[in-house]
N, C-alpha and C positions, 0 to 999 in steps of 0.2 A: 642705364636706368632699368632697361628691360632685363639685363643680366641680374641686377640686384633683386628685382621682383621675382625672378625665376628661382634664385637661391633661397629666397624667403619662403616660397611655396614648398620647395623640397624639404626645407628644415621643418616646416609645420607638419608635413606629411609624415616624416620620420618620428616626430614627437608623438603624433596621434597614434601610430602603430605600436609604439612602445608602451603607451598607457593602456591599451586594450588587451595586451597579452595576459592570458590567465595566469594567476599565481598558483603554483603547485605546492601543496604542503605534504610533507612526508611524516608518517607516524611510525615510531619504532614499536614493533610487535613485542608484547611481553611474553616471552617463552617460558617464564617460570611458572610451573603448575601451581594451581591454587591449593592451599592446605585444606585437607578434609578434617572435620571434627567428628570423632567417633564417640558416641555416648553409650556407656555400658550401664545396663540396669540389672540390679541384683534381684533374682527371683528365688523364693524359698525352695529348697530341695524337697523332694518327695519324702525323704527320710525325716527332714525337719518338721514337716507337717504332721507326719505320723507320730513323731515323738511328742509334739505339742498336744495332740489329741490324747495320747496316752496319759500325759501329765494331768490334763483337765479331768479325765474320767477318774483317775486314781485319787485326785483331790476331792472329787465329789463323793467317792466311796468312803474315804477317810472321814469326811465331814458328816455323813448321814448314816453310817453303818450302825452307830449306837441307837439311833431312833428306829431303824429297821429291825434290829434285834429286840428292842423293847416292844415294838408292835407285834412281833412274832409271839412273844411271851403273852401279851395281853389279848391279842385278837386271833392268834392261830394261823396267821398268814406267813409263809416262808420268807425269811429276811432276804434271801436271794431273789425271790420274785419281786419283792417291794423295791429293792435297789435297782434291779434290771428295768422295771417299769419306770422308775424315776429317771434313770439315765436316758432311756428311750424317749419318754414323753417330754422331758424338759431339755433335751440336748445337753445332758450333764450339767443342768443348772444355767445354761446359757441362752435359752429361748427367751423371747420378749415377755412371755407370760410368766416365766419363772423369775426373771430379773425385776419386772415392774410390779408383779402381783403376788410373788411368792407361791404361785400355783405350779406345782411340779408334776401334777398328774392330769392336767387339762380338764379338771372337774368343772362342769357347767353349773349354772345357778339352780336350775330346777325350781319347783314351786315352794320348797320348804326352806330356801335360803333367805335369810334376813340380814346378812352382813353386806359389806361393800362388794362392789362388782365392777367389772370392766367389759367393754364390748370389743370383740375381735373376730375377724373373719375366720371361719372354719369350714364346716360342711355347707353352711349358709353364711350370708353376709351379716356382720355385726351381731354375732351370737354372744350371749351373756355368760361370762366366766366369773367364778368366785375369786375374790381378792382376800389375801390373808396378811396378818401383821408380821408373821414369820413363817418359814417353810415347815416348821413343826406342825402348824395348824393344817397345812396341806396334807402332810403324812397322816395325821389323825383322821381327817375327813376321808382320805383314801381307804383307811381301814374300816371306818364306819360304813362307807359306801358298799364295800364287799360283804360285810357281815349283816347288813340290814336289808339288802335286796334279795328277794326270794330266788331270783334266777341264778344267784351265785351260791345257793345253799349246798349244792352237790359238791362244791369244791372242798368243803370242810370235812368230807368223809374220806378225802385223799390223805395219803401219808405226808406228814409235814416235811419229810426229807426228800420227797420226790418232786423236784422242781420241774421235771419234764411233764409229768402228769398235770401239774398246776398250770403250766404254760398252755398246754393243749386245752385244759378245762376252761380257762379264761376265754379263749377264742370260741369254744363251743357254746359258752354261756352268752356270747354276744358282747363281750367287753370291747372288742375292736372290730372294725370292718376289714382291716388289712388281713388277707388270707395268710400272709407270712408272719403275722404277729407272734405266734408261738416260737417259730424258729429264730426270730430276732431276739426274743427274751433269752432263749437257750444259748444263743451265740454269745450274748453279753455275760451270762452267768459263767459259762465255761472259759471264755476269753479272760475274764478278770477274777476267776476263782471265787465267785460270790457264794457258792454253796458252803464255803468254810464257815460262814456266819450262821447257817442253819445248823451245822455241826456243833458250833459253840453253844447255841441255845439248847439243842437236844442232848448235849453232853456226849456226843459220839465222835469218833475219830474219822468217820466217813458217813456218807449218806447213801440212800438206796437209789438204784437205777433200774427199776423193774421194766421200764418202757424202752430203755436204750441199750444198745450193744455196740462194742467197739471191734472193728475188723480192719486191719491194715490202715490205721490212722483215720478211718472214717467212722463217725458216730452217727448211727441211723436213729432218728427220733421220729416215729410216726411217719408223717408224709414228707419230712424234711431230712436232708443229709448235711451234716457238718463235716468239713474237711480240715484237718490240722496242717498248717503250712509247714513244709519241710525245707531244708537247706537247698538252695538252687531254684526253688519255685518262684514263678512270676505269676501275676494275675492272668497273663495270656496263656501260659502253659497249663494253669489250672482250668481255664475255660475250655481248652482243647481236650483235657483229660475227661471232663464231665460233659462235653458237648453243649456248652452254654456260651452266650456272648459275654464279653468283658463288661459291657454296659449293664447286663443283667446281674452279674456278680457285684458290681458297684452299687446298684440299686438295692439288691437284697441285703447287703451288708452295710448300707449307709456310708459307703466310701466316697470321698470327694476326689480321689485320684487313684493311681495304680500302686500306691505304697502298701506293702504288707510286710509282716515280720514273722520270723520262725516261731512256731508254736501258736500262732493266731488261728482261731477257729473261724471258718468261713461257711456261710450257707451256700450250698452249690446246687440245690434242687428246690 
């Protein structure tokens, strides 16, 4: 009897030990490397941006050169100056004021304006700008603005073919506060050959350049210097040549990147 009890105790002890033994789980390590997903984004090239800009400006010139030449005949303002101002002031017709209000020259309401208008921030907040039914109205108002304001009277004693003198004269008369305004107009005129439209109106094969002179691809116009881009030039190499910053070249020439093309005229001073 005692032997049976002893065997029962041993049996219970063995069962108890077996039930408390920890269970070990093994996990197989995944040695296969995770696949990486690479996303490629396509960004426009510098040449693509420059080409697009060239197309936009050329389309603008083609669309408004007729109005500019007509205004030159009727009001005596060089067509090259009119087009250059339109390109500069309206971003070649892409500015919000040009798109939404057909105002290509940033003409403000003033006291004599009785037509539609819009408010837009400029030198001050919510300034009043004229709104036109079509861009032709803006071009006509631009001509009237120059011909009726006394401070611009001296411009009309200048030669109609001398776009350099006109550009300088506009700045001197207070048309724009930007000190580089004349150089920007001249750069557009020479870059896009806008003086050809002056020649067409004047019936000449060329125009006068009494203020400018060309030496080694540099055109010196009053206080500004225009440089004609040559093969192999980069914006960086030009900046070193004229001892200016790349950022300054971009700002002076309204460039959004470093893209330039052979024959392009750049303001470098």
